N, C-alpha and C positions, 0 to 999 in steps of 0.2 A: 107385599102389603105395606101401605104407607105408614111411616112412623116406626117400623120394626126392621131389624137386620136379620137376614136369613143366613145361618151358618150350619152346614152339615145337617140340613133339614130341621134345624131347631130355631125357633123364633125367639129373639131377644128384644125386649123393648128398647128403643133408642132413648138415650138419656137427654132430656132437655132441661136446661136451667138458664138463668140469666146472670150476666156479669154484674158487678156492683153498680154499674151505671145504667143497668136495665137492658143492655144489649143481649139478645138471645144467643146462646151458644149451643151447638148440637154436637154430641159426641157419639161416635159409633164404636162400640167396644170390639176389640179384636182379641179373640181368645185362641191361645195355642192349645190344641186338643191332644191329649195322649190317649187315643181311643183304645189302645190295647189294654190300658189299665182302667180308664174310666172316662166318662163324659160328665160335664158339669154344666148346669144351666141355672141362671138366676132370674126370677120373674117377680114383678111387682104384684101380679094378680095371685089369687090363691092357687098354688101349685098342687095342693092335695086333691083337687078335682080330677087330676090326670092319673091318680093311683086307683087301681081296681083290684078287688079280690076275685080269685078265680080258682079253678081246679089245679092250675099250675103255679099260682102265686099266692102267697100269704100276706094279707094286709091287716093291720090293726093300728089303733091310736094309743100310744103309750100313756099311762096315767101319770100326770104331773106329780112331782114329789110334794109340791105345795109349800115348801120352805126353801130359803136360800141355802146352798151348800157351801162348804169351805173349799174355795177355789183360789188358785194363784192369781196374782196381779190385779186384785180387786178387794174392796172392803175396807174395814178399819185397819189402820196400821199403827204399830207401836214405834218406839224409838230407843236408841241408845245414845246417851249424851247428857247434856246439861240439865238434868232434872234432879230436884232435891239435893243440890250441891254436888252432883256428879258431873264434872266437866268432861269434855271429850279427850282430855289429855291422859297421861299415864295414871293419874289418881282415879279416874272414873271408869269402872268396869261394869257398872250396872246396866241392865237392859230393862227398859220400861215397857210393859205390856199393857195394851189398851183392851183388847177383846181376845184374850188368850186362846179361848177354845176354837175360835174361827180364824184367827189372825194368820195371814200368809205374807204380810209386808211389814218391814221394820225400817224406819228411817235411821241411818247410821251417821251420826256426827263423827267425823274423823279429824283430829287435830293434825295439821300439816307436819308438826314435829314428831308425831307418832310413827309416821312412815318415811320421813326424811328429816333428820335433824342436822345434817351437815352435807356438804356437796359430795363427799366421797361415799355416801350411802347409796347402795345399789338397789336394783329391783328386787333382790332377794329379801330385803327388809320389808318391802311392801307385801310380798307373798307371805312371809312369815306372820306378819300382823293379821292379814286377812284370813289365813288358814286357822289361826288361833281364835279370832273373834267370830268367824262365820262357820265354825266347825259343826255346829248343830243345825244349821239351816237346811241342808239337803234332806235330812231325815224328817224334818217338819214340813216339807214342801213349802218352805218360806223363802222369800227373796229380800235382799237389802236394797234400800234406796240411799246410796252414799252421798254425803255432802262434805266437802273439805271446809274446815272452820279455822279461822285465825284468831278469833276472840269471842269470849262469852262473859258471863257475870263474874267468873272466877279468875280468868287470866288470859294470856295470849299464847299462841301456839305456832309462832313462826320458827323456822330452823335457827339454831343458835349462832350460826356463822353469817347470818344476814343482819343488816342494821336493826337495832332494837325496835320492836313493835310494842309500844306501851299500851297498857289497858286504860286508855283515856279517850274521851269522846272525840277529841280533835284528831286522833290517830286512826279511828275506824270509820269516820264519816268524812267523805270528801278529802281524803288524806293523800298527799303527794307520795307517800311511802310505796303505794302500789305501782306507781309509774317509774320507780327507780330502775335503771337498766339492769342491775344485778338481780333485782327482785323479779322482773319480767322474764329474764333469761332462765331463772330457776323454775318459775311458774310454767313457762313453756315446756321445759323438760318434764316437769311433774305431770302436766296434763297429757303429754304424749305418752308417758309411761302408763298412766291410768287408762288411756284409750286402748293401748295394747293389752292390758291385763283385764279390764272390765268389759270391753265391747262384746266379747263372746263368753263371758263368765256366766254360767247358769245361776249363780247365786245373786246376780244383780238384776233387779227389776228394771229400773231406769236410773238416770243420774241427775241429781240436782246441781246446777252450776255453782251456786254458792260463792265461796272465796271471800267476797267483799262484805263488810258490814258486821255488826254484832250477830252472833250465831250464823254468820254467812247469809243473812237475810237480804243482802244487797241494798241496805239502807243508803239512800242518796247516791246510788249508782248513776242516776240521771245527771248528777252534777260532775261526773267524771266521764264524759262521753268518749274520749279517746280510749281510755282504759276499758270502758264498757264494750265498745265494738271490738277491741283487740281480744278481750276475754271471750266474747261470743264467737269470734273467728276460730280461736283455739279449740273450743268444744265442738263446733261444727266440723272442723277438719279432722278431729281425732275420734269422733264417735259416729260411725257409719251404720251401726246396727242398733245399739241401745238408744232409746229415746232420751232426750235432754230436756230438762225443765228449768225455767227461770222463775224468779220470785214474783214478778209483777208485769202486767201488761203496761201499766202506766197510763194515766189519764191527764190530759192537759188541764191545768188549773190547780193541781195538787202541789202547792209550795212554790212551783216554778211555772212560768208561762209556757215553757216548752219542755216536754219530756222526751229525752232521747230513747227511753225505754219503749216508747210507742213505736219508734222506727225499728228498734231491735225486734220487737214482737212481730212487726209486719214483714221485716226482711229476712228473718231467720225462722226455720221450721220447728221452733221450740214449743213445748207444752208449758204448763204453769203450775206452781205450787203456791197457792194463795194462803199466806199465814194468818189471814183474818177472814177465812171462809165463813160466809153466813153473817157477816157484820153489816147491819143496815146501812151504815154510812159508806159502805163499799159497793153499793148498788151500781155505781158508775163503772167500777172495775168489772163487775159481772157483765154489764152491757158491752164493755170493750172486748171481753173475751168472746162474747157471742157474735160479734161483728167481724172477727178476723177471718181472712180468706173467704169473704162473702158469707160468713156463717158456717164455714165448713172445716175450720181448723181442728175441731174435736174429732174429725174422722181419721186424722193421721197423727195427732199429738195428744199426749196424756194430760189430763187436767185433774187436779185434786187440791188438797190443802189441809189446814189445821183449824179446828174449831174448839169451842169450849165456852164456858159461861162468860169469860172476859171478852169474848168475841161478839156475843150477841147484844151487849150493851143494854139489855132489857131486864137483867136479873138484879134484884135487890139483895140477893143472898151472898154472903162472904164465901171466899174460896174454901174455907175450912169446913163448911156445911155441906158434906158430901151428898146426903139424901136430898136436900133442897135443891142443890145444883142439878142433880140428875133429873129430878122432877121438872125443873124449869126448862131444861133443854130437851129432854127426851119424852115430852108429852105435850098435848095441847098445841097452842099457837107456836111455841118455840120449835117443836118437832116439825110441824107442818111447814114453817118458814124454811127450815134447813133442808127438808126433803125436796121442796120446790127448787131451791138453789141447785141441788145435785142434779135434778132432772133437767133444769134449764141450761146448765153449762156442760152437761154430759160428763159428770165427774166420775172418776174411777176409784178414788180412795179419799178417806178422811183420817186425820189424826186428831188427837185430843190434847189440849194445852194444859191440862190440870194434872196434879200429882197423885190422883187416885184412879183406879181402873173403872171401866164401865162394866156393869153386870152383863155377862154374855147373853143371858136369856131374858133380859129386860125387853118388854114389848117395843120400846122406842129404839133400842139397839137393833132388834130384828127388822123393824120397819125401815131403818136407814140402810141396813145391809141389803134389803131388797132393791133399793133404788140405786146403789153404787155399782158402777162397772157393768159387766156383761152378765147375762143370765140366759143360757142356751136351753131351749125346750124343743124336743122333737115332738111334732104334732101328729105326724102319720109316718108309717113305715111299711115298706113292701119288699118282699124277696121271693126268690124261687123256692118252691117246696122240695123239689127233688132234682138232682143232676147226676151225671155220670162222671167218673174220673176223666180229666181232660176236657170236660164240658165248661159251659159258661154260667157263672153265678150272676144273675141280674138282681140288683137291689136299688131301691130309691128311698129317700126319706126327706121330709119337709121339716126345716128347723127355723125357729123364730127366736130372736134376741129380745127378751122382755125387760132388759135392764135399761141403763142410761147411756152406756158407752160401748165402743167396739172392743174387740180383743186386738191388741196392737202389734202382735208379732205373728209371722206365718208359721204356725205350728201345724204339723200334718195330722190328717184323719186317717186312721188305720182300720181296715176290715180284717178280721181273723176268723178262722174255723177252729173251734176249741172242743176238746173232748169233754163231754158233759160231766163225766164222773171225776176225772183227774184235773180238769180245767187246764190241761196242757195244750199249747198251740200246735196244731198240725200244719197250719198254713196262715200266712198273713200277707197283706198287700196294702200299701199306702195309696190313697186316692190323690194322685199328683195334681189333678186339675182343680182341686178344691182349695180355696183361700178363705180361711175363717175370719180374716180381717174384714171381709166384705159382708159378714153377717151383722148388719147394722141394726141399731135400735130405732125407735121412732124419732120424729123430729118436731120441733115447735111445741114445747110443753104448754099446756093450758092449765093454770093453777086452779081455775074455777071448776072445770070438768074433771080435773085430775087424770088427764090422759094426753098423749101426744096428738096434735092435730093431724099429723101424718103418721099413721100407724107403722109399726115395724113390719117390714115385708117378710113373708114366708119365703125361705130360700129352698129350692128344690135341688137336691143332689141325686144324680143318677150315675150308676156304675155298672159296667159289664166286665166281669173279672174272669179271665181264663184260669181254670184250676189245673193243677199238675196231674199228669196221667198216673203218677205214682200214688195218688191219694187213695188210702185204703177205704173200702166200702164200710158204711156204717152211718150212724146218726151223729151229727156235729151241731154245735151251737154257733151261729153267726154273731160275732160281737163287733161293737164299734168302740173306738178309743181316740182321744186327742193326746198326742205325744209331745213331750218337751224335747225338742231336737238337740238342745245344748246339754240337757241333763240326762244323757244316756238313752234317749228315745224311750223313756218310760211313760206310761199313761198318767197324766197329771191334771187334766181338766175334766170335770164331770158335766154331763147334761143333767138338767134338773127333772129327771123322770125316775119312776120306781124301778124300771128295768136296769138294775145295777148290781154287780158283784163286787164285794170288797176287794180292793187292790187296783181298781181303775177301769175295769171292762164293763161295757153295757151289753148284756145278752139280749139280742133282739128277736131271734127266731131259730127254731130247730130246722136243720137241713138234712135231707136224706141223700147220701151218696151211694148210688146203686142199692138203695134200701127204701122200702116203703115208709112214708112219713105221714101217718094218719093224724098226728097231733103236732103241728108246727109251733105251738105256743110254748114258751119257756115256763117252767114251774115257778110261780110267784113266791113260793116258799123259800126259794134260793136267793131271793133279792135281799140286798143290804140297804136299808132305808134311812139309816142314821145320816144326818147331813154332814157329819164329820167322819172322815175315814183316816184313821191314823196310819194305815198301811200305804197310803199314797205318798211317794217320795221320789226324788230325782237323785242322780249320781253325778259326781264330778268326772270330767274326762281324764283319762290316764295321761300323765306327763312323762 
């Protein structure tokens, strides 16, 4: 059939798109199948049409939960660092929470001298600092977004055996200090060490490059092109797994005729943390982000930032007026403007630049939480009703990402057979052919119609799973889960459907193993429908 690729009797649509200059490009996807475990297909058309209920199969449409759940790597993020006089140095130990009930991300300002204050300091000092500071994160299913800081409003945080880094404007903007050989040598060692420690640390969400500028916001980094490219090279070289974010895309005409940060944004696969997210005068920055990689950068790179009343430029309210600030930003035109930004650039997270928290259940907070990041909804599900020990469990489900951004890491989907009474697993199998990074949201946001011009595709997942001969006869519940592979392979991501058991499993259907199964539906009275599950957590690997 023209325009489609036939693989193992399954039709996949051929992907057609244009290069930036309008030249058509045609890709034929090659998929490596692990048919013993499962088969996986992705279709742009509605795959649920291929699912059928029958005497041998159970088919149903799960009821959506209707509210965004607390999930990792998305949503509002808090921070630890220079808020209310708490610098990232030894004096500041406070953690600033934005949306505490749902929060699973915290930006962590780390002063360089906190983890290395002299050349003889080893990696054990870094481990000790992180283990103390991040000790509560696994139990909260929360991850850090670390950024190395050299200066803030309070002081400077360079190691004591390096040349003095004074807390003056001329020393943190376009300063020759960064390019001194002894400074670059130590920075190179530091970034290498952080790559070794952070690149597979389950407590790290992604890494903000930082280092230069006040609060490491990379102010005037464009005026230090040699150092800027050198720093980018260090992070690209040392972080192969975790995503790296830079401060700005850079737009020609901002202060300088040429922005080297534009070239960095184009030449390096980085994401962005825009510290003036939603600021009207930064529309050109938003447009620059949208154009990167022919408009496809968001598919592989994390985008987010920081917002607040000082960012919107439209608020007449002083910072001390908490209620007026929240009303201005989280309702009406202010809320709509910010929500459109998140949809347009496919943002995964937002921070808050003010010194008071946002009410977790404020309608505006919930509305923005709906737009940020990924939101996976299973629209239809089908499975075998009965099998024999050693037989094949066939299942299929259609999933749709109703959010704004992808999930950026390859976390596995697991199918399990669970004892309905004890909820103990009798059998489990990962669907190795499934890549949740490809569960993409819609594209080309239309602020007038409030929908994506290109709707999010439904992704059809099909699995044929051989069951062990030793499986005892009886009734089991088939469950789905998305596991954190770095965090002990525990279930840490929820689908936004009502079929959910507290602790991370989604009970989808009852299965008879050499047993009659007259009622394949799971008892809805067993479902846990609170959007926040305090029992979901990950573990640190044993060292």
